[in-house]
C-alpha positions in Angstrom: -73.6 144.8 52.9 -70.2 146.0 51.7 -68.1 143.3 50.1 -64.5 143.4 48.9 -64.1 143.0 45.2 -62.5 139.7 44.3 -60.0 140.1 41.4 -60.2 138.0 38.3 -59.8 134.3 39.3 -58.5 131.6 36.9 -60.9 128.8 36.3 -59.4 125.4 35.4 -61.5 123.2 33.2 -59.2 120.2 33.5 -57.8 118.4 36.6 -54.3 118.8 38.0 -51.6 116.7 36.4 -51.2 113.3 38.2 -47.7 111.8 38.0 -47.3 108.2 39.1 -43.7 107.3 40.0 -41.9 104.3 41.5 -38.5 102.9 42.1 -35.4 104.4 43.6 -35.4 108.0 44.8 -33.3 109.1 41.8 -35.6 107.2 39.4 -38.7 108.8 41.0 -37.2 112.2 40.7 -36.3 111.7 37.1 -39.8 110.4 36.3 -41.2 113.6 37.9 -38.8 115.8 36.0 -39.6 114.2 32.6 -43.4 114.1 33.1 -43.5 117.7 34.4 -40.6 119.2 32.5 -42.4 122.3 31.2 -44.0 123.0 34.6 -40.7 122.7 36.4 -38.9 124.9 33.9 -41.7 127.4 34.3 -41.4 127.4 38.1 -37.7 128.0 37.9 -38.2 130.9 35.6 -40.9 132.3 37.9 -38.5 132.2 40.8 -35.8 133.9 38.7 -38.2 136.7 37.8 -39.3 137.1 41.4 -35.8 137.3 42.8 -34.8 139.8 40.1 -37.9 141.9 40.7 -37.2 142.0 44.4 -33.5 143.0 44.1 -34.0 146.3 45.9 -35.2 144.3 49.0 -33.2 141.1 48.7 -30.0 142.5 47.1 -29.8 139.1 45.5 -29.4 138.0 41.9 -30.3 134.5 40.5 -26.6 133.6 40.3 -26.2 134.8 43.9 -29.2 132.7 44.9 -27.6 129.6 43.4 -24.4 130.3 45.4 -26.5 130.6 48.6 -28.5 127.4 47.9 -25.2 125.4 47.5 -24.4 126.2 51.1 -27.4 124.1 52.2 -26.6 121.1 50.0 -23.9 119.4 52.2 -26.3 119.4 55.2 -29.0 117.8 53.2 -26.7 115.2 51.6 -25.2 114.2 55.0 -28.6 113.5 56.6 -30.9 112.7 53.7 -28.9 111.7 50.6 -31.9 109.8 49.2 -33.9 113.1 48.9 -30.9 114.9 47.3 -31.0 112.0 44.8 -34.6 112.9 44.2 -33.7 116.5 43.5 -30.9 115.4 41.2 -33.4 113.2 39.3 -35.9 116.1 39.0 -33.1 118.3 37.6 -32.0 115.7 35.1 -35.5 114.9 34.0 -36.4 118.5 33.5 -33.1 119.4 31.7 -32.1 121.8 34.5 -29.1 122.1 36.8 -29.2 120.9 40.4 -28.4 124.5 41.4 -31.7 125.7 39.8 -33.7 123.0 41.7 -31.9 123.7 44.9 -32.9 127.4 44.8 -36.5 126.4 44.5 -36.2 124.0 47.5 -34.3 126.4 49.6 -36.1 129.6 48.6 -37.2 130.6 52.0 -33.7 130.2 53.4 -31.9 131.8 50.5 -34.1 134.9 50.7 -33.9 135.1 54.5 -37.7 134.6 54.7 -38.1 138.1 53.2 -40.8 136.8 50.8 -43.3 136.0 53.5 -45.4 134.6 50.7 -46.6 131.2 51.9 -49.7 132.1 53.8 -51.4 128.8 54.1 -54.4 127.7 56.2 -54.5 124.2 57.7 -57.2 122.3 59.6 -58.0 118.8 60.8 -60.8 116.9 62.4 -60.7 113.5 64.1 -63.3 110.8 63.6 -65.5 112.1 66.5 -65.9 115.4 64.7 -67.1 114.2 61.3 -70.5 112.8 60.2 -69.1 109.6 58.7 -66.5 109.0 61.4 -63.7 109.7 59.0 -60.5 111.7 59.8 -60.3 114.8 57.6 -57.4 117.1 56.9 -57.8 120.4 55.0 -55.2 122.8 53.6 -55.2 125.9 51.4 -51.8 126.4 49.6 -51.1 130.1 49.0 -48.2 131.1 46.8 -47.3 133.4 43.9 -50.0 133.4 41.2 -47.6 132.5 38.4 -47.0 129.1 39.9 -50.6 128.1 39.9 -50.1 126.6 36.4 -47.4 124.3 37.9 -49.5 122.4 40.4 -48.9 118.6 40.5 -50.2 115.5 42.2 -47.6 112.9 42.9 -48.5 109.2 43.5 -45.3 107.5 44.6 -44.2 104.0 45.4 -40.6 104.2 46.6 -38.5 101.1 46.8 -37.9 101.2 50.5 -40.4 103.7 51.9 -44.2 103.8 52.2 -46.3 104.7 49.2 -47.7 108.3 49.4 -50.0 110.7 47.6 -49.0 114.4 47.7 -49.6 117.8 46.2 -46.7 119.9 45.1 -45.9 122.4 42.3 -43.0 122.9 39.9 -39.7 121.4 41.1 -40.5 121.3 44.8 -40.1 118.0 46.7 -43.5 116.6 47.6 -44.5 117.3 51.2 -48.2 118.1 51.7 -50.0 114.7 51.6 -50.3 111.3 53.2 -48.8 107.9 53.1 -50.0 104.2 53.2 -49.3 104.1 57.0 -52.1 106.5 57.6 -50.0 109.6 58.3 -50.8 112.9 56.8 -48.7 116.1 56.8 -49.7 119.7 56.2 -47.0 122.4 56.4 -47.5 126.1 57.2 -44.6 128.5 56.9 -43.6 130.2 60.2 -40.9 132.8 60.6 -38.3 132.0 63.3 -35.5 134.5 64.1 -32.9 131.7 64.7 -32.6 130.5 61.1 -29.2 129.1 60.0 -27.5 127.2 57.2 -28.6 123.6 57.5 -31.0 121.1 56.1 -33.7 123.0 54.0 -37.2 122.9 55.4 -38.6 121.2 52.4 -36.1 118.3 52.6 -37.2 117.9 56.3 -40.8 117.9 55.3 -40.2 115.4 52.5 -38.7 113.0 55.0 -41.9 113.1 57.1 -43.8 111.4 54.4 -41.6 108.3 54.9 -42.8 107.8 58.5 -44.4 104.6 59.6 -45.4 105.8 63.1 -46.7 109.2 64.3 -43.8 109.4 66.8 -41.4 108.9 63.9 -43.1 111.7 61.9 -42.7 114.1 64.8 -39.1 113.1 65.2 -38.3 113.8 61.6 -39.5 117.4 61.9 -36.9 117.9 64.6 -33.9 116.5 62.8 -30.6 118.0 64.0 -29.0 120.7 61.9 -32.3 121.8 60.3 -32.0 125.3 58.8 -35.2 126.6 60.3 -38.7 125.1 60.7 -42.3 124.9 59.6 -45.4 124.2 61.5 -46.0 120.5 60.7 -49.7 119.6 61.2 -49.4 115.8 61.6 -52.5 113.5 61.6 -52.8 109.8 62.1 -55.6 107.7 60.9 -56.5 106.9 64.5 -57.5 110.6 64.9 -54.4 111.7 66.8 -53.5 115.2 65.7 -50.4 117.3 66.5 -49.1 120.7 65.4 -45.3 120.6 65.7 -44.1 124.2 65.7 -40.4 124.2 64.8 -37.6 126.7 64.5 -33.9 125.9 63.9 -33.2 125.2 67.5 -36.5 125.1 69.3 -39.9 123.3 69.0 -43.2 122.8 70.8 -45.9 120.2 70.3 -49.5 121.2 70.3 -52.2 118.5 70.7 -55.8 118.5 69.6 -57.6 117.7 72.8 -61.1 118.5 71.5 -60.8 116.8 68.1 -60.1 120.0 66.1 -56.8 121.6 64.9 -56.2 124.9 63.1 -52.9 126.5 62.1 -51.8 129.3 59.9 -48.5 131.1 59.6 -47.6 132.3 63.1 -46.5 130.5 66.2 -49.2 129.7 68.8 -47.1 128.3 71.7 -45.9 131.1 74.0 -42.3 129.8 74.0 -42.2 129.7 70.2 -43.6 133.3 70.0 -40.3 134.4 71.6 -38.4 133.3 68.5 -40.9 134.7 66.0 -39.4 137.2 63.5 -41.4 140.3 62.7 -44.7 139.2 64.3 -46.3 142.5 63.2 -45.9 141.2 59.6 -48.2 138.3 60.3 -51.5 140.1 61.1 -53.4 138.4 58.3 -52.2 135.0 59.6 -53.8 135.8 62.9 -57.1 136.9 61.2 -57.2 133.7 59.2 -56.5 131.6 62.3 -59.3 133.1 64.3 -61.7 133.0 61.4 -61.0 129.4 60.5 -61.2 128.4 64.3 -64.6 130.1 64.6 -65.9 128.4 61.5 -64.6 125.0 62.3 -66.1 125.1 65.9 -69.5 126.2 64.6 -70.3 122.6 63.7 -70.2 119.8 66.1 -69.6 117.4 63.2 -68.2 118.2 59.7 -68.4 116.9 56.2 -66.3 117.3 53.1 -68.7 120.0 52.0 -68.5 122.0 55.3 -64.7 122.0 55.1 -64.9 123.1 51.5 -67.1 126.0 52.5 -64.5 127.1 55.0 -61.8 126.9 52.3 -63.9 129.2 50.2 -64.3 131.9 52.9 -63.6 135.5 51.9 -63.7 137.4 55.2 -60.8 139.9 55.2 -60.5 139.5 51.4 -58.2 139.6 49.5 -56.1 138.3 52.5 -58.8 135.7 53.3 -58.7 132.0 53.8 -59.5 131.8 50.0 -56.6 134.1 49.1 -56.9 136.6 46.2 -54.1 139.0 47.0 -52.9 139.4 43.4 -53.2 143.2 42.7 -50.2 144.6 44.6 -47.6 146.1 42.4 -44.8 145.0 44.8 -43.7 141.5 43.8 -43.2 140.3 47.4 -46.8 141.1 48.3 -48.6 139.1 45.6 -50.0 135.7 46.4 -53.2 133.6 46.0 -54.6 130.2 46.8 -53.2 128.0 44.1 -54.8 124.8 45.4 -57.2 123.7 48.2 -57.1 120.1 49.3 -59.0 117.9 51.7 -57.5 114.5 52.7 -59.9 111.8 53.8 -57.4 109.8 55.7 -59.8 107.0 56.5 -60.7 106.5 52.8 -57.1 107.2 51.7 -58.4 109.9 49.3 -57.4 113.5 48.4 -59.9 116.0 47.1 -58.3 119.0 45.5 -59.5 122.2 43.9 -56.8 123.5 41.5 -56.7 127.3 42.1 -59.1 129.3 44.2 -61.8 126.9 45.6 -64.5 129.5 45.3 -64.3 129.2 41.5 -62.9 125.7 40.9 -64.3 122.2 41.4 -62.8 119.6 43.6 -61.3 116.4 42.0 -60.6 113.2 43.8 -57.4 111.2 43.8 -56.9 107.9 45.6 -53.8 106.4 47.1 -53.0 103.1 45.3 -50.8 101.5 47.9 
């Protein structure tokens, strides 16, 4: 049987860096910045190189990107000053400017979504669909290969918000994870045509981790004056699961009636499809969606191991669920799975493989609320 060749895959002998932070938002940001200073500086340099390499497409320099990112800051400060304080703390701790960190956290907006890089795959199962009766949530994070070295696990105890455990990389605000109120969030980039200057998507996603109720989590994804939107796959420990497909001005809520949920990087709701930008660019997203849906419905009940097997799938390689698309000479077309995680929401644990899960072991982190 013909098989696609899988390019060289980094193997990590150690576990991802865990950073435990607490206190005010500014203090937590500074603690992250100090503990991950080299990784954050590395991710800023990666972004600078990427933007410069893509000049012929973006017509954007790094200085231009910083100017563009500043336009989004007032909207974020007005609605969520606490998370801008986190960004300031990250910048201070990492010995970088706020402008540098803002470019990272507004990258999709600054580049007009031309990167089309984040090609993630998200899945969830309620307690009726797992052998142990646990609620499980799984996500493959796909991004530029150079940022794989910058993966971080953040365990946070904010002064006035719920404790949370999240995966991030470099200087990005934490967003993929779960909190002590039993709410998990996965985000998948989608590409709406109605994007505008407003609150950056990552700031919106960061706010979701502070939710105490599932309705509050949904509401935070729909904050007014948002710049654009993600798909937010939101899961509650009770087994309630929603995909909130968001653009700058529109949204639809999908509900997991049969106990399964799958989402990738294109809109599923017919009304949201009407605002999708360049849908023909998202063919691999559709392939991953149908493939993951087929695999997750093959089992009446799942385990951690069966979800890991789906995360390792190579059908349609290199643009597979386990992404290995690193060989393209064009900088905007290179990405890979830099981390694969499964959240056991019932046990309050996160199992993460750093890098491609086909070659790297899973490590377990627990929320200490």
